[in-house]
C-alpha positions as CSV (number, residue, x, y, z in Angstrom):
1,M,122.4,153.5,126.4
2,M,124.6,156.6,125.9
3,P,127.6,157.4,128.1
4,H,128.4,160.9,128.9
5,I,131.8,161.5,130.0
6,H,132.1,165.2,131.9
7,H,134.6,164.6,134.9
8,T,137.4,162.1,134.8
9,D,136.3,160.4,138.0
10,H,133.0,159.5,136.8
11,V,130.7,159.0,133.5
12,R,126.9,159.6,133.5
13,V,124.9,157.2,131.5
14,A,121.5,157.5,130.1
15,V,119.5,154.7,129.4
16,A,116.1,154.7,127.1
17,C,113.7,152.1,128.4
18,D,111.1,150.2,127.0
19,D,108.2,151.8,129.6
20,G,108.7,155.2,128.2
21,V,111.3,156.4,130.6
22,V,115.2,157.7,130.5
23,R,116.9,156.8,133.5
24,I,120.3,158.6,134.4
25,F,122.9,156.7,136.1
26,V,126.5,157.3,137.0
27,I,129.5,155.3,137.0
28,Q,132.3,156.3,139.3
29,A,136.0,155.5,139.3
30,G,136.8,152.8,142.1
31,M,133.2,151.7,142.4
32,S,131.4,148.9,141.2
33,G,128.0,149.3,139.3
34,M,126.0,152.0,138.6
35,Q,124.6,154.3,140.8
36,Y,120.6,155.9,139.9
37,I,120.4,159.4,140.0
38,R,117.1,160.3,138.0
39,S,114.3,159.2,135.8
40,L,112.9,161.8,133.2
41,P,109.2,162.0,133.0
42,R,107.6,159.0,131.2
43,V,106.5,159.7,127.6
44,Q,103.9,157.8,125.6
45,G,105.4,154.5,123.8
46,R,108.7,153.5,124.1
47,A,111.9,155.7,124.5
48,L,113.9,154.2,121.6
49,S,117.1,156.1,121.8
50,C,119.2,158.8,123.3
51,A,122.1,160.9,122.6
52,W,124.0,163.9,124.9
53,H,124.3,167.0,123.5
54,P,128.1,167.7,122.9
55,T,128.7,170.8,124.5
56,A,125.5,171.4,126.6
57,R,126.6,169.3,129.7
58,D,122.9,168.8,130.7
59,V,121.2,168.4,127.8
60,L,120.0,164.9,126.6
61,V,118.0,164.3,123.3
62,V,115.6,161.4,123.4
63,G,113.7,159.8,120.2
64,S,110.3,157.8,121.1
65,G,107.8,155.5,119.7
66,D,105.1,158.4,120.2
67,G,106.6,160.2,116.8
68,C,108.5,163.1,118.7
69,I,112.1,163.8,119.5
70,R,112.6,165.7,122.7
71,A,115.6,167.8,124.3
72,W,115.8,167.6,128.0
73,N,117.5,169.3,130.7
74,V,118.4,166.2,133.0
75,A,119.5,168.6,136.2
76,Q,115.9,169.8,136.0
77,G,114.3,166.9,134.7
78,S,112.4,169.6,132.1
79,E,111.7,169.3,128.8
80,L,113.3,172.0,126.3
81,V,111.9,171.5,123.3
82,R,109.9,168.8,121.0
83,I,110.1,167.8,117.8
84,T,106.9,166.1,116.3
85,A,107.9,164.0,113.3
86,G,104.8,161.9,113.5
87,R,104.1,158.3,113.5
88,W,104.1,157.8,109.8
89,F,107.5,158.9,109.6
90,C,108.7,157.2,112.5
91,S,107.3,153.8,111.2
92,H,108.8,154.4,107.5
93,G,112.0,156.0,108.5
94,G,114.2,153.1,109.1
95,G,112.4,151.6,112.7
96,G,111.5,154.6,114.7
97,C,112.4,158.1,115.5
98,G,114.9,157.0,117.8
99,D,117.1,156.4,114.5
100,H,117.3,160.2,113.9
101,V,118.4,161.6,117.1
102,Y,122.3,161.7,116.1
103,A,121.3,163.9,113.1
104,L,120.5,166.5,115.3
105,F,124.1,166.9,116.3
106,P,126.9,167.4,113.9
């Protein structure tokens, strides 16, 4: 789960799930629980981890068990770029490609 604070009254939360889908929720001030916003398209294998881009408000990067790291435009639900790390790299690099998502951002 990766929170993303972009307004003072609410926080967006991205959840990488075992079914290969990343789900986006919002937590609003004064409300209990999270509100579902949207899901990104399913990928093969599990979605392992995710990280919000530090300056591009609607960009989320996701590492998945299919050996790819993807950048998504969350507002449009579209894939911006895909980096293929390969299954060997993912299985021998410390537990999965999701471990490497944070290295994309300074």
